[in-house]
DSSP file (Angstrom, degrees, kcal/mol; ACC not computed):
  #  RESIDUE AA STRUCTURE BP1 BP2  ACC     N-H-->O    O-->H-N    N-H-->O    O-->H-N    TCO  KAPPA ALPHA  PHI   PSI    X-CA   Y-CA   Z-CA
    1    1 A M              0   0    0      0, 0.0     2,-0.1     0, 0.0     0, 0.0   0.000 360.0 360.0 360.0 141.5   -5.0  -24.2  -42.0
    2    2 A S        -     0   0    0      1,-0.1     3,-0.5     0, 0.0     0, 0.0  -0.375 360.0-116.2 -86.7 170.7   -5.7  -21.7  -39.2
    3    3 A S  S  > S+     0   0    0      1,-0.2     4,-0.6     2,-0.1    -1,-0.1   0.610 112.0  65.5 -75.3 -12.2   -3.3  -20.5  -36.6
    4    4 A R  H  > S+     0   0    0      1,-0.2     4,-2.0     2,-0.2     3,-0.3   0.793  85.2  71.4 -87.4 -26.8   -5.6  -22.2  -34.0
    5    5 A S  H  > S+     0   0    0     -3,-0.5     4,-2.4     1,-0.2     5,-0.2   0.899  93.6  52.4 -60.8 -41.6   -5.0  -25.8  -35.2
    6    6 A P  H  > S+     0   0    0      0, 0.0     4,-2.9     0, 0.0    -1,-0.2   0.891 108.3  52.7 -65.3 -31.5   -1.4  -26.1  -34.0
    7    7 A D  H  X S+     0   0    0     -4,-0.6     4,-2.6    -3,-0.3    -2,-0.2   0.953 111.0  46.0 -59.6 -48.0   -2.5  -24.9  -30.4
    8    8 A R  H  X S+     0   0    0     -4,-2.0     4,-1.6     1,-0.2    -1,-0.2   0.848 114.1  50.7 -70.3 -32.4   -5.2  -27.6  -30.2
    9    9 A A  H  X S+     0   0    0     -4,-2.4     4,-2.4    -5,-0.2    -1,-0.2   0.905 110.4  46.9 -67.8 -40.5   -2.7  -30.1  -31.5
   10   10 A A  H  X S+     0   0    0     -4,-2.9     4,-2.5     1,-0.2    -2,-0.2   0.896 112.5  49.7 -68.2 -38.0   -0.1  -29.3  -29.1
   11   11 A A  H  X S+     0   0    0     -4,-2.6     4,-2.5    -5,-0.2    -1,-0.2   0.848 111.1  51.0 -65.4 -30.4   -2.6  -29.4  -26.2
   12   12 A A  H  X S+     0   0    0     -4,-1.6     4,-3.4     2,-0.2     5,-0.2   0.933 112.8  44.8 -69.9 -44.0   -3.8  -32.8  -27.5
   13   13 A V  H  X S+     0   0    0     -4,-2.4     4,-2.7     1,-0.2     5,-0.2   0.930 113.4  50.8 -66.6 -41.0   -0.3  -34.2  -27.6
   14   14 A L  H  X S+     0   0    0     -4,-2.5     4,-2.0     2,-0.2    -1,-0.2   0.940 114.1  44.2 -60.5 -47.7    0.5  -32.6  -24.1
   15   15 A V  H  < S+     0   0    0     -4,-2.5     6,-0.2     1,-0.2    -2,-0.2   0.940 112.6  51.7 -64.7 -47.1   -2.7  -34.2  -22.6
   16   16 A D  H  < S+     0   0    0     -4,-3.4    -1,-0.2     1,-0.2    -2,-0.2   0.884 111.4  47.8 -58.1 -36.9   -2.1  -37.5  -24.3
   17   17 A D  H  < S+     0   0    0     -4,-2.7    -1,-0.2     1,-0.3    -2,-0.2   0.885 133.0  12.2 -73.5 -34.3    1.5  -37.6  -22.9
   18   18 A D    ><  -     0   0    0     -4,-2.0     3,-1.6    -5,-0.2    -1,-0.3  -0.873  61.7-169.6-142.6 105.2    0.3  -36.7  -19.4
   19   19 A P  T 3  S+     0   0    0      0, 0.0    -1,-0.1     0, 0.0    -4,-0.1   0.596  85.5  67.6 -77.6  -6.0   -3.3  -36.9  -18.6
   20   20 A A  T 3  S+     0   0    0     -5,-0.1     2,-0.3     2,-0.1    -5,-0.1   0.520  77.2 110.5 -78.4  -8.9   -2.7  -35.1  -15.3
   21   21 A T    <   -     0   0    0     -3,-1.6     2,-0.6    -6,-0.2    33,-0.3  -0.511  62.5-145.3 -72.0 129.3   -1.8  -31.9  -17.1
   22   22 A V  E     -a   54   0A   0     31,-3.1    33,-2.8    -2,-0.3     2,-0.6  -0.873   9.0-155.3 -94.8 127.5   -4.2  -29.1  -16.9
   23   23 A V  E     +aB  55  83A   0     60,-2.4    59,-2.8    -2,-0.6    60,-1.1  -0.901  18.5 178.6-101.7 117.8   -4.5  -27.0  -20.0
   24   24 A L  E     -aB  56  81A   0     31,-3.3    33,-2.5    -2,-0.6     2,-0.4  -0.917  18.0-164.9-126.7 146.6   -5.7  -23.4  -19.4
   25   25 A S  E     -aB  57  80A   0     55,-2.4    55,-2.8    -2,-0.3     2,-0.6  -0.999   7.6-160.8-125.7 124.8   -6.3  -20.4  -21.7
   26   26 A L  E     -aB  58  79A   0     31,-3.3    33,-2.8    -2,-0.4     2,-0.5  -0.935   6.6-157.4-110.0 115.1   -6.7  -17.0  -20.1
   27   27 A Y  E     +aB  59  78A   0     51,-3.3    51,-2.2    -2,-0.6     2,-0.3  -0.836  18.9 174.3 -98.6 123.6   -8.4  -14.6  -22.5
   28   28 A I  E     -a   60   0A   0     31,-2.7    33,-3.3    -2,-0.5     2,-0.4  -0.831  29.9-134.5-122.8 161.8   -7.6  -10.8  -21.6
   29   29 A S        -     0   0    0      1,-0.3     6,-0.1    -2,-0.3    31,-0.1  -0.579  64.7 -53.9-118.0  70.3   -8.5   -7.6  -23.3
   30   30 A G  S    S-     0   0    0     -2,-0.4     2,-1.8     1,-0.1    -1,-0.3  -0.232  87.3 -44.6  96.3 175.3   -5.4   -5.4  -23.5
   31   31 A P  S    S+     0   0    0      0, 0.0    -1,-0.1     0, 0.0    29,-0.0  -0.464  83.3 146.9 -83.4  66.2   -3.0   -4.2  -20.8
   32   32 A T     >  -     0   0    0     -2,-1.8     4,-2.9     1,-0.1     3,-0.2  -0.660  62.3-112.1-101.9 156.8   -5.7   -3.2  -18.3
   33   33 A P  H  > S+     0   0    0      0, 0.0     4,-2.0     0, 0.0     5,-0.1   0.893 119.6  50.9 -56.6 -42.4   -5.5   -3.4  -14.5
   34   34 A R  H  > S+     0   0    0      2,-0.2     4,-1.9     1,-0.2     5,-0.1   0.831 109.2  49.3 -63.5 -35.9   -8.1   -6.1  -14.5
   35   35 A S  H  > S+     0   0    0     -3,-0.2     4,-2.6     2,-0.2    -1,-0.2   0.937 112.4  48.2 -65.3 -47.1   -6.2   -8.2  -17.1
   36   36 A A  H  X S+     0   0    0     -4,-2.9     4,-1.9     1,-0.2    -2,-0.2   0.834 111.1  50.3 -66.6 -31.7   -3.0   -7.8  -15.1
   37   37 A T  H  X S+     0   0    0     -4,-2.0     4,-2.5    -5,-0.2    -1,-0.2   0.882 110.7  50.6 -66.0 -44.2   -4.8   -8.8  -11.9
   38   38 A A  H  X S+     0   0    0     -4,-1.9     4,-2.8     2,-0.2     5,-0.3   0.937 109.8  49.2 -62.7 -49.5   -6.2  -11.9  -13.6
   39   39 A I  H  X S+     0   0    0     -4,-2.6     4,-2.4     1,-0.2     5,-0.2   0.949 113.8  46.1 -56.5 -50.5   -2.8  -13.0  -15.0
   40   40 A V  H  X S+     0   0    0     -4,-1.9     4,-2.5     1,-0.2    -1,-0.2   0.920 114.3  47.7 -62.5 -41.3   -1.1  -12.7  -11.5
   41   41 A N  H  X S+     0   0    0     -4,-2.5     4,-2.5    52,-0.3     5,-0.2   0.901 113.9  45.7 -67.8 -39.8   -4.0  -14.5   -9.7
   42   42 A V  H  X S+     0   0    0     -4,-2.8     4,-2.4     2,-0.2    -1,-0.2   0.916 112.9  51.3 -73.2 -36.5   -4.1  -17.5  -12.2
   43   43 A R  H  X S+     0   0    0     -4,-2.4     4,-2.7    -5,-0.3     5,-0.2   0.966 113.6  44.6 -58.4 -55.7   -0.3  -17.8  -12.2
   44   44 A K  H  X S+     0   0    0     -4,-2.5     4,-2.6     1,-0.2    -1,-0.2   0.902 112.8  49.2 -62.1 -38.5   -0.2  -18.0   -8.5
   45   45 A L  H  X S+     0   0    0     -4,-2.5     4,-2.4     2,-0.2     5,-0.4   0.938 112.8  49.8 -64.6 -43.1   -3.1  -20.3   -8.2
   46   46 A C  H  X S+     0   0    0     -4,-2.4     4,-3.0    -5,-0.2    -2,-0.2   0.940 112.7  47.1 -60.0 -49.5   -1.4  -22.6  -10.8
   47   47 A E  H  X S+     0   0    0     -4,-2.7     4,-0.5     1,-0.2    -1,-0.2   0.874 114.9  45.4 -56.9 -43.5    1.8  -22.6   -9.0
   48   48 A A  H  < S+     0   0    0     -4,-2.6    -1,-0.2    -5,-0.2    -2,-0.2   0.859 131.7  16.9 -68.0 -40.8    0.2  -23.3   -5.7
   49   49 A H  H  < S+     0   0    0     -4,-2.4    -2,-0.2    -5,-0.2    -3,-0.2   0.609 133.8  31.7-111.4 -16.4   -2.0  -26.1   -6.8
   50   50 A L  H >< S+     0   0    0     -4,-3.0     3,-3.0    -5,-0.4    -3,-0.2   0.039  70.4 167.6-137.4  22.3   -0.8  -27.3  -10.1
   51   51 A A  T 3< S-     0   0    0     -4,-0.5    -4,-0.1     1,-0.3    -3,-0.0  -0.169  77.2  -1.5 -52.2 122.6    2.9  -26.8  -10.1
   52   52 A G  T 3  S+     0   0    0      2,-0.1    -1,-0.3     1,-0.0    -5,-0.1   0.498 121.6  80.6  75.7   4.6    4.6  -28.7  -13.0
   53   53 A R  S <  S+     0   0    0     -3,-3.0   -31,-3.1    -7,-0.2     2,-0.3   0.067  79.0  72.9-126.9  28.4    1.2  -30.1  -14.2
   54   54 A Y  E     -a   22   0A   0    -33,-0.3     2,-0.4    -4,-0.2   -31,-0.2  -0.963  52.9-156.9-137.0 154.0   -0.3  -27.1  -16.1
   55   55 A R  E     -a   23   0A   0    -33,-2.8   -31,-3.3    -2,-0.3     2,-0.5  -0.982  17.0-167.4-129.4 126.0    0.1  -25.2  -19.3
   56   56 A L  E     -a   24   0A   0     -2,-0.4     2,-0.5   -33,-0.2   -31,-0.2  -0.933   7.0-172.0-116.1 130.5   -1.2  -21.7  -19.4
   57   57 A A  E     -a   25   0A   0    -33,-2.5   -31,-3.3    -2,-0.5     2,-0.7  -0.963  10.7-155.0-115.6 129.1   -1.7  -19.7  -22.6
   58   58 A V  E     -a   26   0A   0     -2,-0.5     2,-0.6   -33,-0.2   -31,-0.2  -0.911  11.6-167.2-106.9 118.0   -2.6  -15.9  -22.2
   59   59 A I  E     -a   27   0A   0    -33,-2.8   -31,-2.7    -2,-0.7     2,-0.7  -0.937  10.4-152.3-112.8 121.6   -4.4  -14.6  -25.2
   60   60 A D  E >>  -a   28   0A   0     -2,-0.6     4,-2.0   -33,-0.2     3,-1.3  -0.824   4.1-163.9 -94.1 109.0   -4.8  -10.9  -25.6
   61   61 A L  T 34 S+     0   0    0    -33,-3.3   -32,-0.2    -2,-0.7    -1,-0.1   0.719  84.8  67.6 -69.9 -20.4   -8.0  -10.3  -27.6
   62   62 A S  T 34 S+     0   0    0    -34,-0.4    -1,-0.3     1,-0.2   -33,-0.1   0.696 111.3  35.6 -73.3 -13.4   -7.1   -6.8  -28.4
   63   63 A R  T <4 S+     0   0    0     -3,-1.3    -2,-0.2     1,-0.2    -1,-0.2   0.699 133.9  24.7-104.1 -29.4   -4.2   -8.2  -30.5
   64   64 A A    ><  +     0   0    0     -4,-2.0     3,-1.6     1,-0.1     4,-0.3  -0.603  64.8 167.1-134.1  75.7   -6.0  -11.3  -31.8
   65   65 A P  G >  S+     0   0    0      0, 0.0     3,-1.6     0, 0.0     4,-0.3   0.781  72.2  69.1 -62.0 -25.9   -9.7  -10.6  -31.7
   66   66 A H  G >  S+     0   0    0      1,-0.3     3,-1.1     2,-0.2     4,-0.3   0.715  84.8  71.8 -60.8 -24.4  -10.4  -13.7  -33.9
   67   67 A E  G X> S+     0   0    0     -3,-1.6     3,-0.9     1,-0.3     4,-0.6   0.678  79.5  75.0 -64.8 -24.2   -9.3  -15.8  -31.0
   68   68 A A  G <4>S+     0   0    0     -3,-1.6     5,-2.6    -4,-0.3     3,-0.5   0.802  89.2  58.3 -60.7 -28.6  -12.5  -15.0  -29.1
   69   69 A A  G X45S+     0   0    0     -3,-1.1     3,-0.5    -4,-0.3    -1,-0.2   0.761  86.8  77.3 -74.6 -23.8  -14.5  -17.3  -31.4
   70   70 A R  T <45S+     0   0    0     -3,-0.9    -1,-0.2    -4,-0.3    -2,-0.2   0.908 119.3  10.6 -52.0 -46.5  -12.4  -20.3  -30.4
   71   71 A H  T 3<5S-     0   0    0     -4,-0.6    -1,-0.2    -3,-0.5    -2,-0.2   0.106 108.3-107.5-124.7  22.9  -14.3  -20.5  -27.1
   72   72 A Q  T < 5 -     0   0    0     -3,-0.5     2,-0.4    -4,-0.3    -3,-0.2   0.906  49.7-171.2  52.3  50.0  -17.1  -18.1  -27.8
   73   73 A I      < +     0   0    0     -5,-2.6    -1,-0.2    -6,-0.2     3,-0.1  -0.562  22.0 164.4 -75.5 123.5  -15.6  -15.5  -25.4
   74   74 A I        +     0   0    0     -2,-0.4     2,-0.3     1,-0.2    -1,-0.2   0.432  64.8  37.3-120.0  -4.9  -17.9  -12.6  -24.8
   75   75 A A  S    S-     0   0    0     17,-0.0    -1,-0.2   -48,-0.0   -48,-0.1  -0.998  82.6-106.2-144.3 148.3  -16.3  -11.2  -21.7
   76   76 A A  S    S+     0   0    0     -2,-0.3   -48,-0.2     1,-0.2     2,-0.1  -0.981  89.5  36.4-133.8 148.5  -12.7  -10.7  -20.5
   77   77 A P  S    S+     0   0    0      0, 0.0    15,-2.8     0, 0.0     2,-0.4   0.450  75.5 161.4 -73.6 145.5  -10.9  -11.9  -18.6
   78   78 A T  E     -BC  27  91A   0    -51,-2.2   -51,-3.3    13,-0.2     2,-0.5  -0.996  25.2-154.4-130.6 127.6  -12.1  -15.4  -19.0
   79   79 A L  E     -BC  26  90A   0     11,-3.0    11,-2.5    -2,-0.4     2,-0.5  -0.874  11.8-166.2-101.0 134.9  -10.2  -18.5  -18.0
   80   80 A V  E     -BC  25  89A   0    -55,-2.8   -55,-2.4    -2,-0.5     2,-0.8  -0.990  12.3-151.2-123.0 124.8  -11.0  -21.7  -19.9
   81   81 A R  E     +BC  24  88A   0      7,-3.0     7,-1.5    -2,-0.5   -57,-0.3  -0.858  17.8 178.3 -88.2 109.6   -9.8  -25.1  -18.7
   82   82 A E  E     +     0   0A   0    -59,-2.8   -58,-0.2    -2,-0.8    -1,-0.2   0.764  50.0  63.9 -81.0 -30.1   -9.5  -27.1  -21.8
   83   83 A A  E    S+B   23   0A   0    -60,-1.1   -60,-2.4     1,-0.1    -1,-0.3  -0.970  80.5  40.3-156.6 140.8   -8.2  -30.3  -20.4
   84   84 A P  S    S-     0   0    0      0, 0.0    -1,-0.1     0, 0.0    25,-0.1   0.499 106.9 -90.0 -79.4 162.9   -9.0  -32.5  -18.7
   85   85 A L  S    S+     0   0    0     -2,-0.2     2,-0.1     2,-0.1    -2,-0.1  -0.414  99.0  66.2 -78.2 155.9  -12.5  -32.6  -20.0
   86   86 A P  S    S-     0   0    0      0, 0.0     2,-0.1     0, 0.0    -3,-0.1   0.553  86.5-122.2 -75.1 159.9  -15.1  -31.4  -19.5
   87   87 A E        -     0   0    0     -2,-0.1     2,-0.3    -5,-0.1    -5,-0.2  -0.372  30.4-169.1 -66.3 142.8  -14.2  -27.9  -20.3
   88   88 A R  E     -C   81   0A   0     -7,-1.5    -7,-3.0    16,-0.1     2,-0.3  -0.905   1.3-166.8-130.1 154.6  -14.8  -25.3  -17.5
   89   89 A R  E     -C   80   0A   0     -2,-0.3     2,-0.4    14,-0.3    -9,-0.2  -0.995   7.3-166.4-148.1 153.6  -14.6  -21.6  -17.7
   90   90 A F  E     -C   79   0A   0    -11,-2.5   -11,-3.0    -2,-0.3     2,-0.4  -0.999   9.3-153.5-138.9 133.6  -14.5  -18.7  -15.2
   91   91 A I  E     +C   78   0A   0     -2,-0.4     2,-0.3   -13,-0.2   -13,-0.2  -0.935  51.7  45.7-114.0 134.4  -15.1  -14.9  -15.8
   92   92 A G  S    S-     0   0    0    -15,-2.8    -2,-0.1    -2,-0.4   -17,-0.0  -0.860 103.3 -49.1 134.0-161.5  -13.7  -12.1  -13.9
   93   93 A D        -     0   0    0     -2,-0.3   -52,-0.3   -17,-0.1   -51,-0.1   0.411  69.5-123.6 -94.0   4.0  -10.3  -11.0  -12.4
   94   94 A M        +     0   0    0    -17,-0.2    -2,-0.1     1,-0.1     6,-0.1   0.809  67.9 136.3  65.9  25.6   -9.7  -14.5  -10.7
   95   95 A S        +     0   0    0      1,-0.2     2,-1.0     2,-0.1     3,-0.1   0.698  50.2  72.1 -85.5 -13.2   -9.4  -13.0   -7.3
   96   96 A D     >  -     0   0    0      1,-0.2     4,-2.1     2,-0.1     5,-0.2  -0.792  61.1-178.8 -96.0  91.5  -11.5  -15.5   -5.5
   97   97 A S  H  > S+     0   0    0     -2,-1.0     4,-2.5     1,-0.2     5,-0.2   0.825  76.7  56.7 -66.0 -33.0   -9.3  -18.5   -5.5
   98   98 A G  H  > S+     0   0    0      2,-0.2     4,-2.3     1,-0.2    -1,-0.2   0.943 112.6  40.0 -60.5 -53.7  -11.8  -20.7   -3.7
   99   99 A K  H  > S+     0   0    0      1,-0.2     4,-2.4     2,-0.2    -1,-0.2   0.826 115.2  52.6 -63.2 -34.2  -14.5  -20.2   -6.3
  100  100 A L  H  X S+     0   0    0     -4,-2.1     4,-1.8     2,-0.2     6,-0.3   0.905 110.4  47.0 -74.1 -36.6  -12.1  -20.3   -9.1
  101  101 A L  H  <>S+     0   0    0     -4,-2.5     5,-2.1     1,-0.2     6,-0.7   0.945 118.1  43.4 -72.6 -44.5  -10.6  -23.7   -7.9
  102  102 A A  H ><5S+     0   0    0     -4,-2.3     3,-0.6    -5,-0.2    -2,-0.2   0.885 112.8  50.7 -66.5 -37.4  -14.1  -25.1   -7.4
  103  103 A G  H 3<5S+     0   0    0     -4,-2.4   -14,-0.3     1,-0.2    -1,-0.2   0.793 115.7  41.3 -70.4 -30.2  -15.5  -23.7  -10.7
  104  104 A L  T 3<5S-     0   0    0     -4,-1.8    -1,-0.2    -5,-0.2    -2,-0.2   0.435 105.9-129.0 -96.7   2.1  -12.7  -25.1  -12.7
  105  105 A D  T <>5 +     0   0    0     -3,-0.6     4,-1.2    -4,-0.5    -3,-0.2   0.857  57.9 147.8  53.4  39.7  -12.8  -28.4  -10.8
  106  106 A I  H  >< +     0   0    0     -5,-2.1     4,-2.7    -6,-0.3     5,-0.2   0.824  62.3  64.2 -77.0 -27.3   -9.1  -28.1  -10.2
  107  107 A F  H  > S+     0   0    0     -6,-0.7     4,-2.1     2,-0.2     5,-0.2   0.955 104.5  47.2 -54.0 -48.7   -9.4  -29.9   -6.8
  108  108 A A  H  > S+     0   0    0      1,-0.2     4,-0.7     2,-0.2    -1,-0.2   0.871 112.7  47.2 -54.9 -43.2  -10.6  -32.9   -8.5
  109  109 A A  H  < S+     0   0    0     -4,-1.2    -1,-0.2     1,-0.2    -2,-0.2   0.823 108.9  56.5 -76.1 -29.9   -7.8  -32.7  -11.0
  110  110 A D  H  < S+     0   0    0     -4,-2.7    -2,-0.2     1,-0.2    -1,-0.2   0.826 108.8  46.2 -65.7 -34.4   -5.4  -32.2   -8.1
  111  111 A R  H  <        0   0    0     -4,-2.1    -1,-0.2     1,-0.2    -2,-0.2   0.659 360.0 360.0 -77.4 -18.5   -6.5  -35.4   -6.4
  112  112 A A     <        0   0    0     -4,-0.7    -1,-0.2    -3,-0.2    -2,-0.1   0.581 360.0 360.0 -72.5 360.0   -6.3  -37.5   -9.6
Protein backbone atom coordinates (compact mmCIF):
# COMPACT_ATOMS: atom_id res chain seq x y z
CA UNK A 1 0.00 0.00 0.00
CA UNK A 2 1.38 3.42 -0.91
CA UNK A 3 1.73 6.25 1.56
CA UNK A 4 -0.77 8.23 -0.53
CA UNK A 5 -3.72 5.92 0.16
CA UNK A 6 -4.28 7.01 3.78
CA UNK A 7 -4.34 10.67 2.68
CA UNK A 8 -7.05 9.95 0.14
CA UNK A 9 -8.98 7.85 2.64
CA UNK A 10 -8.73 10.60 5.26
CA UNK A 11 -9.88 13.20 2.73
CA UNK A 12 -12.81 11.00 1.69
CA UNK A 13 -13.87 10.45 5.31
CA UNK A 14 -13.57 14.16 6.07
CA UNK A 15 -15.63 15.10 3.02
CA UNK A 16 -18.22 12.38 3.73
CA UNK A 17 -18.57 13.67 7.29
CA UNK A 18 -18.93 17.30 6.20
CA UNK A 19 -19.58 17.98 2.52
CA UNK A 20 -18.93 21.70 3.07
CA UNK A 21 -15.26 21.01 3.90
CA UNK A 22 -12.83 22.16 1.23
CA UNK A 23 -9.82 19.84 0.90
CA UNK A 24 -6.70 21.54 -0.49
CA UNK A 25 -3.16 20.40 -1.25
CA UNK A 26 -0.43 22.98 -1.81
CA UNK A 27 2.61 21.62 -3.63
CA UNK A 28 5.81 23.61 -3.09
CA UNK A 29 9.44 23.05 -4.05
CA UNK A 30 11.61 23.60 -1.03
CA UNK A 31 12.07 26.56 1.30
CA UNK A 32 12.04 29.24 -1.39
CA UNK A 33 10.62 32.77 -1.09
CA UNK A 34 7.95 31.88 -3.67
CA UNK A 35 6.94 28.79 -1.66
CA UNK A 36 6.77 30.80 1.57
CA UNK A 37 4.64 33.47 -0.11
CA UNK A 38 2.26 30.83 -1.47
CA UNK A 39 1.85 29.20 1.96
CA UNK A 40 1.12 32.53 3.65
CA UNK A 41 -1.30 33.61 0.92
CA UNK A 42 -3.24 30.33 0.92
CA UNK A 43 -3.51 30.23 4.71
CA UNK A 44 -4.75 33.84 4.80
CA UNK A 45 -7.29 33.17 2.08
CA UNK A 46 -8.55 30.02 3.79
CA UNK A 47 -8.93 31.71 7.16
CA UNK A 48 -10.72 34.66 5.60
CA UNK A 49 -13.14 32.67 3.43
CA UNK A 50 -13.22 29.10 4.73
CA UNK A 51 -12.51 29.35 8.45
CA UNK A 52 -13.28 26.03 10.09
CA UNK A 53 -14.32 24.46 6.78
CA UNK A 54 -11.06 23.51 5.13
CA UNK A 55 -8.18 21.07 5.33
CA UNK A 56 -4.84 22.18 3.88
CA UNK A 57 -1.90 19.88 3.28
CA UNK A 58 1.44 21.42 2.27
CA UNK A 59 3.57 18.97 0.29
CA UNK A 60 7.24 19.81 -0.25
CA UNK A 61 8.23 18.16 -3.53
CA UNK A 62 11.94 18.57 -2.74
CA UNK A 63 11.43 16.13 0.16
CA UNK A 64 8.80 13.90 -1.48
CA UNK A 65 9.23 14.10 -5.26
CA UNK A 66 7.00 11.04 -5.79
CA UNK A 67 4.02 13.11 -4.61
CA UNK A 68 4.15 15.14 -7.84
CA UNK A 69 2.66 12.17 -9.68
CA UNK A 70 -0.45 12.18 -7.51
CA UNK A 71 -1.87 15.22 -9.31
CA UNK A 72 0.58 15.33 -12.22
CA UNK A 73 2.26 18.44 -10.79
CA UNK A 74 4.65 20.01 -13.29
CA UNK A 75 5.14 23.42 -11.65
CA UNK A 76 5.34 24.63 -8.08
CA UNK A 77 3.74 26.16 -6.18
CA UNK A 78 0.48 24.52 -7.27
CA UNK A 79 -2.68 24.51 -5.19
CA UNK A 80 -5.15 21.67 -5.82
CA UNK A 81 -8.70 21.73 -4.52
CA UNK A 82 -9.50 18.03 -4.15
CA UNK A 83 -12.97 18.45 -2.72
CA UNK A 84 -15.64 19.34 -3.37
CA UNK A 85 -15.48 17.97 -6.88
CA UNK A 86 -14.64 18.86 -9.58
CA UNK A 87 -10.96 19.19 -8.82
CA UNK A 88 -9.51 22.67 -9.39
CA UNK A 89 -5.89 23.85 -9.54
CA UNK A 90 -3.97 27.10 -9.45
CA UNK A 91 -0.30 27.66 -10.22
CA UNK A 92 1.82 30.51 -8.86
CA UNK A 93 2.50 32.31 -5.60
CA UNK A 94 -1.24 32.70 -4.85
CA UNK A 95 -0.91 36.48 -4.53
CA UNK A 96 -4.02 37.35 -6.56
CA UNK A 97 -6.74 36.28 -4.14
CA UNK A 98 -9.56 37.28 -6.51
CA UNK A 99 -8.30 35.05 -9.29
CA UNK A 100 -7.48 32.31 -6.83
CA UNK A 101 -10.97 32.33 -5.31
CA UNK A 102 -12.60 32.36 -8.73
CA UNK A 103 -10.24 29.75 -10.20
CA UNK A 104 -10.75 27.36 -7.33
CA UNK A 105 -14.50 28.09 -7.26
CA UNK A 106 -14.26 28.80 -3.54
CA UNK A 107 -16.97 31.46 -3.74
CA UNK A 108 -19.43 28.78 -4.85
CA UNK A 109 -18.28 26.51 -2.03
CA UNK A 110 -18.52 29.45 0.38
CA UNK A 111 -22.20 29.96 -0.56
CA UNK A 112 -23.11 26.28 -0.28
